[in-house]
C-alpha positions, -999 to +999 in steps of 0.1 A: +369-726+385+359-756+365+322-757+373+289-763+356+255-757+370+239-780+344+226-814+355+254-840+356+257-869+332+257-851+299+277-829+275+282-801+300+298-824+325+320-840+298+331-805+286+339-793+321+360-824+327+377-820+293+386-784+300+399-792+335+420-821+321+434-799+293+444-772+318+460-797+342+480-815+315+491-781+301+504-771+335+522-804+338+537-800+303+548-764+309+566-775+341+584-803+323+594-779+294+607-754+320+627-782+338+605-778+368+588-805+389+551-809+389+527-825+414+489-823+418+478-828+454+445-840+467+432-851+501+420-887+498+428-899+464+402-927+468+373-904+461+391-882+436+403-913+416+367-926+416+353-895+400+382-891+375+379-927+364+341-925+363+342-895+340+368-910+318+347-942+316+315-923+306+330-897+284+365-908+274+375-896+239+345-872+236+353-838+222+335-808+235+343-772+224+378-781+213+387-801+244+389-839+246+379-860+276+408-882+286+404-920+282+404-943+312+440-953+303+452-917+304+436-911+337+450-943+351+485-934+339+482-900+356+468-912+390+494-940+390+522-915+385+543-897+411+527-865+399+494-874+417+500-870+455+475-880+482+481-858+512+459-880+533+485-908+529+511-885+545+486-876+573+478-913+580+515-921+582+524-893+606+494-886+628+468-902+650+437-884+659+411-894+685+385-874+665+397-888+631+421-875+605+397-861+579+406-829+562+384-807+583+399-821+615+435-820+604+433-786+587+417-771+618+445-785+639+470-770+614+453-736+619+432-735+588+396-722+590+369-724+564+350-693+552+317-711+559+325-728+592+303-758+598+294-763+561+300-800+554+303-824+524+268-835+531+256-799+531+273-794+498+252-821+482+220-805+493+234-771+484+240-783+448+203-792+445+194-756+456+220-742+432+203-758+403+169-745+412+153-720+388+184-721+366+202-700+392+180-670+386+170-664+422+192-646+448+190-678+469+204-700+441+231-675+433+241-673+470+244-710+474+264-713+442+289-688+456+289-708+489+297-740+470+325-724+451+340-710+484+336-744+500+355-762+472+381-735+471+385-738+509+390-776+505+419-770+481+434-743+502+431-765+533+448-794+515+477-770+506+478-757+542+480-793+556+507-801+532+528-771+542+521-778+579+533-814+576+564-803+557+571-779+586+570-808+610+533-803+621+542-775+646+520-774+677+512-812+677+518-829+710+544-855+704+538-874+736 
């Protein structure tokens, strides 16, 4: 995982983003060199684009431990390319939901379940505060760190699950 338990806004955040970007661009380049297609999928690019652009604005060009934070222009080129795919756009085009079409709702309809059922995005914000307590030395801080990593992993798996489910024609959805 690309994670830091250090406070955000400084060198650790910049380094984490630089390492993530280097990994992502290496995967993209390797696919191109192998003659393969490449796409990175997210659920709701609006939020993801905000954070990618925000990090690039604050840290663009900074080198940390051999990795360089992308510039705003590099991020904008990537998020404007066909390689950056917003699954929420597909959902919005194909589904209507009386309870909404957020990831938790749609993924649940598609048969996906989270390891920590009921843990929400708002919960994750509070959990991060707990995870930073006492530098992660306590059992409680370590447990909430593990929960946050599971939650974020589940979000990525849920996005992949929804993507596959939509490609299969959203089986089980009432078409009336």
